[in-house]
N, C-alpha and C positions, 0 to 999 in steps of 0.2 A: 405386270406386277409393278407397282410403284416402289421406288427405293425408300428406305426409312429416312425420315427427316433428320438432317444433321443437327447435332446439338449446337445451339447458338452460343458462341463464345462470349464469356463474360468480359466486358470491356473495362471493368474497374481496375485501378492500379493494383499492383501486387501488395503494396503495404496495406490496402484495405482488406484484401483477402486474409492476410496474416492477422490484422487487427480483429476481424470477424471471428476467426478461429480461436484466438486468445480470449476474446470476449465470451465466447461460448464455454471455453474451459473454466473461466472465472465464475460465470453464472451457474454452471453445472456443479461447481464445488470441487473440480479437479485441483484448482489452486484456491487455497483457503485464505481468509483475511490474515494479513501479517506475514504470509509466506512469501519468500523471495521468488520472483519470476525468473525464468531462464535468462541467461546472459544473452547479449546481442549476438555473440558468436554462436551460441546454441540455437538461437532463432534463425540465424543465417542458414545453418545446416538443416534445420527442421523444414523450413519453407523454401530452401534453394534460392535465396534472395541475397542481394548485396547488403553491406553494412548499413548504409543510409536507409535502405528500405526497411530493415528490421527496426532501426531507430525510429523511423516515421510511424511504424505500427505501434510502438510503445508510446510515442507522443500522442497518438489518437486516443489511446486508452487513458493516458494521463489527463488529457483535456476533458475526457468524459468523467473523470473522478474515480475511475475503477482501480487505478494504481497510483503510487507516488514513488518518487525517486529520491534517493539520498546519495549525493555526490560521493563517488569513491566506494560505494557499497552496493549499489544496484537498485532495481525496481522491486517494489513490494505491492501485494494486493491490498487495496484499501478496505477498511472495515466500514462500509456504508450501510445506513439503514434503508434509504430509498434508492430507487433506480438511478436518480440523477446525482447521487452523492450527497444529498441533503439529509439532515436529521429528520427522523420520522415524527409524526404527531404523537405517537405513543411514548415518546421520550419522557422519562421521569428524572428531574434533576437530583443529584446526589444529596444526601442528608446534610452534609456540611454546608451546602449552598442554601438550603432552606432554613437552616438554623439561624435564628436572629440573635441569640444570646452569645454566640461565639464559643460555646463550650466544646463543640465537636471540632476535631482537627481536620485540616485539609489544606488547600492551596494558600490559605491566609498566612500559614507559617512560612511560605516561600515568597510572599509578596514583595519583600525586599525594599530597600531604600525609603523607609518610612511610610510606604503606602500600605493601607489596610486592604484586605481582599474585598471587603464590602464596597469600598470606594472604587476599587479597580473594576469589580463586576458591575456596579451601577453605571460606570462611565461607558461601558461598552454593552452592546446587546448580548443577551444570553447565547445567541447563535454564534456571535463572534468569539465569545469566551470559550464555548464548546469546541469551536473549530481550532482555536489555538491549543486547547487541551488535547484534542484528538491528534494534532500534529506532534505535540510533545510525546504522547504515548507511542505514536508511530516511530519516532526517532529512538525512543527507549527500546521498543521492540526490535528494531534493527540492531541496536547495540547488543541486546540480549542474544540474538541469533549469532552475531559475530563472536561473542564470548563463548557460546556453546560450541561453535566450530573450533575455536582455539583450544578449548578443553579437550575435545575429541582428538585433535591433532597431538596434543601433549600426551594423552593416554596411549595413542598408537605408538608414539615415539618411546614411551616408557616400556611398553610391552615388547618392542623390538630390542630393547636393551642397548647397552653401550656398543658402539661400533669399534672394532679393533683394526 
C-alpha cells in the first residue's frame, strides 16, 4: 500500500496568506464598504503573525484599492465599483454636476477662494474629481464612525452613573 501523498507546503510569505484571507472576507461581504478593518494587533492574533507581517497584509490590500487608511484612525474597506478600484461604466454623475444653470446645489458652494465648481471640474477629468470626492466621503465616513463610538462611550458612562 502506498502512503498518502503529503500536502505540498505553500511557499508564499505569511503576509500574502493574511492578505488573501482578508481579501476573501471583503469580497464575501463580511467587511462592508466604509467599515473599519480589524486593528493590526487583532490581525496579529488572528493569523499568528508579527506586527510588520500584519501591516504588510494591509499594505497589499491598500495597494489593490480594497482598503484605505486614515492616519490615527485605522483602515477601512473601500467602496469600489470595479474589481480594480476604479469607477464602473454604469456610473451616473450627480444632478448638480450635470446642471448647467447652477440652480442645483452641490460642491460649487464649497469651491472656495473665488473658484467656481464648473471651472474646477472642467480643469480636471471627471474621474479625478470623483476620486477626490470619494476620498472626502471616506474621510467623513471615518469621522462619523469615530463620533458614533464616542456617543456610545458617553451613553455607557451615563448609564453607569457617577462614581463615588
